[in-house]
C-alpha positions in Angstrom: -28.4 0.7 90.6 -27.7 0.6 86.9 -25.8 -2.5 85.9 -22.3 -1.8 84.6 -22.2 -4.1 81.6 -22.1 -3.5 77.9 -24.0 -6.2 76.1 -23.1 -7.7 72.8 -26.3 -6.4 71.3 -25.3 -2.8 72.3 -21.8 -3.2 70.9 -23.2 -4.7 67.6 -25.7 -1.8 67.3 -23.0 0.9 67.7 -20.7 -1.0 65.4 -23.4 -0.9 62.7 -23.7 2.9 63.1 -20.0 3.3 62.4 -19.9 1.4 59.1 -16.8 3.3 57.9 -14.5 0.7 59.5 -14.8 -3.1 59.2 -14.7 -3.7 62.9 -17.1 -3.0 65.8 -16.9 0.2 67.8 -18.6 1.5 70.9 -19.4 5.0 72.0 -17.7 6.2 75.2 -20.3 7.3 77.7 -20.9 8.0 81.3 -22.5 5.2 83.3 -23.7 5.0 86.9 -21.1 3.1 88.9 -20.6 2.5 92.6 -18.7 5.2 94.5 -16.2 3.5 96.8 -13.9 4.3 99.7 -10.8 2.1 99.7 -8.9 1.0 102.8 -6.2 -1.6 103.5 -7.1 -4.7 105.5 -5.2 -7.6 106.9 -5.9 -11.1 105.5 -6.6 -14.0 107.9 -7.7 -17.6 107.5 -11.1 -18.5 108.6 -9.9 -21.9 109.7 -6.7 -21.8 111.8 -6.0 -23.7 114.9 -3.3 -25.2 117.2 -3.8 -28.8 118.1 -2.9 -29.7 121.7 -2.1 -33.1 123.3 -5.0 -34.8 125.1 -2.8 -37.6 126.6 0.8 -38.0 127.7 3.3 -39.9 125.5 6.5 -39.6 123.5 6.3 -38.4 119.9 6.8 -41.4 117.6 5.8 -40.0 114.2 5.9 -36.5 112.9 5.3 -36.9 109.1 4.6 -33.3 108.2 6.8 -30.2 108.3 6.1 -26.5 108.1 4.5 -25.5 104.7 3.4 -29.1 104.0 -0.2 -29.6 102.7 -2.3 -31.9 104.8 -5.6 -33.5 103.8 -8.5 -33.5 106.4 -8.2 -36.6 108.6 -4.6 -37.3 107.9 -2.3 -38.3 110.8 -0.1 -35.4 111.7 1.4 -36.8 115.0 1.5 -40.3 116.5 2.6 -41.0 120.1 3.9 -44.1 121.7 0.9 -46.0 123.0 2.3 -48.8 125.3 0.7 -47.3 128.4 -2.6 -46.6 126.7 -2.9 -50.1 125.2 -2.2 -51.7 128.6 -4.9 -49.6 130.1 -7.3 -50.6 127.4 -6.5 -54.3 128.0 -7.1 -53.9 131.7 -10.4 -52.2 131.1 -11.5 -55.1 128.9 -10.5 -57.6 131.5 -12.6 -55.7 134.1 -15.5 -55.7 131.7 -15.3 -59.5 131.1 -15.2 -60.1 134.9 -18.2 -57.8 135.4 -20.2 -59.6 132.7 -19.4 -63.0 134.4 -20.4 -61.7 137.8 -23.7 -60.3 136.5 -24.6 -63.6 134.9 -23.8 -65.4 138.2 -25.9 -62.8 140.1 -28.8 -63.2 137.7 -28.9 -67.0 138.1 -28.7 -66.7 141.8 -31.5 -64.2 141.9 -33.7 -66.4 139.7 -33.3 -69.3 142.1 -34.0 -67.3 145.1 -37.0 -65.7 143.4 -38.5 -69.1 142.7 -37.9 -70.2 146.3 -39.4 -67.0 147.6 -42.5 -67.6 145.6 -42.7 -71.1 147.2 -42.1 -69.5 150.6 -39.0 -71.5 151.3 -36.7 -68.4 151.8 -37.3 -65.2 153.7 -38.0 -61.8 152.3 -34.5 -60.7 153.5 -32.8 -63.4 151.4 -34.8 -62.4 148.4 -33.9 -58.7 148.9 -30.2 -59.6 149.3 -30.2 -61.6 146.0 -31.9 -58.7 144.2 -29.3 -56.2 145.6 -26.5 -58.5 144.4 -27.9 -58.5 140.9 -28.4 -54.8 140.7 -24.9 -54.2 142.1 -23.4 -56.5 139.4 -25.3 -54.6 136.7 -23.9 -51.3 138.0 -20.4 -52.7 138.0 -20.9 -53.9 134.4 -22.1 -50.4 133.4 -19.0 -48.9 135.0 -16.7 -51.4 133.3 -18.2 -50.5 129.9 -17.6 -46.8 130.7 -14.0 -47.7 131.6 -13.5 -49.4 128.3 -14.8 -46.4 126.4 -12.5 -44.1 128.3 -9.5 -46.3 127.7 -10.3 -46.6 124.0 -10.6 -42.8 123.8 -7.3 -42.3 125.5 -5.7 -44.7 123.1 -7.2 -42.8 120.2 -5.7 -39.6 121.6 -2.2 -41.1 120.7 -3.1 -40.5 117.1 -3.6 -36.8 116.2 -5.4 -36.1 112.9 -5.9 -32.9 110.9 -9.3 -31.4 111.6 -9.4 -29.9 108.0 -7.3 -29.7 104.9 -4.7 -27.0 105.1 -1.1 -25.9 105.5 1.1 -26.6 108.5 2.2 -23.2 109.8 4.3 -24.3 112.9 5.5 -27.4 114.7 5.7 -27.0 118.5 7.3 -30.4 119.3 10.0 -32.6 117.9 10.4 -36.3 117.2 11.0 -38.2 120.5 9.9 -35.4 122.7 7.8 -36.3 125.8 4.5 -34.3 125.9 1.8 -33.8 128.5 -1.9 -33.1 128.1 -2.6 -29.5 127.0 0.8 -29.0 125.4 0.6 -27.4 121.9 1.6 -29.8 119.2 1.1 -28.4 115.7 -0.5 -25.3 114.1 -2.2 -25.1 110.7 -4.5 -23.0 108.6 -6.6 -23.4 105.5 -6.1 -21.2 102.5 -9.5 -22.2 101.1 -11.6 -19.8 103.2 -10.2 -16.3 103.8 -11.4 -13.1 105.3 -10.1 -9.5 105.6 -10.3 -7.3 108.7 -10.6 -3.6 107.9 -10.7 -0.7 110.2 -13.2 1.8 108.9 -13.2 5.4 110.1 -16.1 6.4 112.3 -17.3 9.1 109.9 -17.8 6.5 107.1 -19.1 3.6 109.2 -22.8 4.4 108.9 -22.7 4.6 105.1 -20.6 1.4 104.8 -23.0 -0.4 107.2 -26.2 0.9 105.5 -25.2 -0.2 102.0 -23.4 -3.3 103.0 -21.4 -4.0 99.8 -17.6 -4.3 99.3 -15.1 -5.4 96.7 -11.6 -6.8 97.2 -8.9 -5.7 94.7 -6.2 -8.4 94.0 -4.1 -7.3 91.0 -6.5 -6.7 88.1 -9.3 -8.7 89.8 -12.2 -7.1 91.5 -13.9 -9.7 93.8 -17.3 -9.1 95.4 -17.3 -9.8 99.1 -19.3 -12.8 100.2 -20.5 -11.1 103.3 -19.7 -8.4 105.9 -19.6 -8.6 109.6 -19.7 -5.3 111.6 -18.3 -5.0 115.1 -20.4 -2.5 117.0 -17.6 -1.3 119.4 -15.2 1.4 118.2 -11.5 1.6 118.9 -11.3 4.5 121.4 -7.8 5.4 120.3 -8.2 5.3 116.6 -11.9 6.1 116.3 -12.4 3.2 113.9 -14.8 0.3 113.6 -13.7 -3.2 112.7 -15.4 -4.7 109.6 -14.8 -8.3 108.6 -15.0 -9.0 104.9 -15.6 -12.6 103.9 -14.2 -13.8 100.5 -15.7 -16.5 98.4 -13.9 -19.8 98.8 -10.9 -20.0 96.4 -11.7 -16.6 94.9 -8.2 -15.2 95.2 -4.5 -16.1 95.8 -4.0 -14.3 99.1 -2.0 -15.3 102.2 -2.8 -14.8 105.9 -1.0 -11.8 107.4 -0.7 -9.9 104.2 -2.5 -6.6 103.3 -5.2 -6.3 100.6 -7.3 -3.3 99.4 -11.0 -3.3 100.1 -13.4 -0.9 98.5 -16.7 -0.2 100.4 -19.6 1.1 98.4 -20.8 4.4 99.9 -22.9 5.7 97.0 -23.1 6.1 93.2 -21.2 8.3 90.7 -21.1 8.9 87.0 -18.0 7.3 85.4 -16.7 7.4 81.9 -16.6 3.7 80.9 -15.2 1.6 78.0 -15.2 -2.1 77.5 -12.2 -3.8 79.3 -11.4 -5.7 76.1 -11.0 -2.4 74.2 -7.9 -1.4 76.2 -4.4 -2.2 74.8 -1.7 -2.7 77.4 1.9 -2.3 76.3 4.4 -2.4 79.2 3.2 0.3 81.6 1.1 2.1 78.9 -2.6 1.7 78.3 -4.3 2.9 75.1 -7.4 2.5 73.0 -8.1 2.8 69.2 -10.2 5.9 68.7 -12.3 5.8 65.5 -13.5 9.0 63.7 -15.1 7.9 60.5 -12.3 6.2 58.6 -9.6 7.8 60.8 -8.2 5.4 63.4 -5.6 6.4 66.0 -4.1 4.7 68.9 -4.4 7.0 71.9 -2.9 6.7 75.3 -5.4 6.7 78.2 -5.3 6.5 82.0 -7.6 3.7 83.2 -9.1 3.6 86.6 -10.9 0.8 88.4 -12.7 -2.0 86.7 -16.5 -2.4 87.0 -17.6 -5.7 85.7 -16.8 -5.9 82.0 -16.0 -2.2 81.8 -13.1 0.0 82.9 -13.2 3.6 84.0 -11.2 6.0 81.9 -9.8 8.9 83.9 -8.1 10.7 81.0 -7.4 10.3 77.3 -10.9 10.1 75.7 -14.1 12.1 76.0 -17.7 11.3 76.1 -19.2 10.7 72.6 -15.9 9.4 71.0 -15.9 6.0 69.6 -13.3 3.3 70.4 -12.7 -0.1 68.8 -14.0 -3.1 70.9 -11.5 -5.4 69.2 -8.1 -3.7 69.3 -6.4 -6.6 67.5 -8.7 -6.2 64.5 -8.3 -2.4 64.6 -4.5 -2.7 64.7 -4.4 -5.1 61.7 -6.8 -2.8 59.7 -4.7 0.2 60.5 -1.5 -1.6 59.5 -3.0 -2.7 56.2 -4.0 0.8 55.4 -0.6 2.2 56.2 1.0 -0.4 53.8 -1.0 0.6 50.8 
């Protein structure tokens, strides 16, 4: 596909050809540009989640409210932890007892083992001492597991943000008693966004084959970072869902809003001028058209933007020349009118 850019070298060359004016001009021409079909899509956050309680307790701290920004790892909710701390202390006491019993069992087994080698105790006594040692080791392993479980439950009393984002909803209040599984707080990240678009069945094959799309946000035209095609059609609407991924931080969009997405379905010849050549005054758009030494500001109807160029739907014709620097053209025209 022909690249839709007008290089500085090309502009300089055309400006040299039109030496009747002291500013650069470019010839309006048709260029190969993508042919798109545009549909509306709904914006959603890639990272959005509701954090639920993993232990019981009463809400002691709730430092963030709806619409507050939270950094990754920050504490968003803290529970009272008296019960969990007591359980952790009991688990450590059991661990210390198990360690002491294992040491005692190991010393006893060592004595019986030496006596068994000297044939002063029976095989049954030796087996009993060995079983006592192994049992003490098992109790120690269980006690260590209990400490880990108690520490984990204590950690559950502090809820941290899984990623940086915005608080979208609080499900609990300060002082409220919560149970495991109860929703606590919801949030989303505005850094990574995507748009879900329902594409008509008749256009799905072309959209999927080419696999290119652009998102239009104001005057911006943002190339999609990737497309995901859902292979099952909506039986009622006869549409296929396409997920359009946006580059991180590429646009100021908000989840739940609509945005226009243009899917490339082919190529078309379009009349293009450099975007910098267009003068915008209120709702009017115009270009300085140059014919020899005659310069006139002419109203045009611009279309979509393609890279550094803008499609002109009406106002100029192929082969006409326009000023690439409208400020310089306006000053020159004003100076000539004042003479």
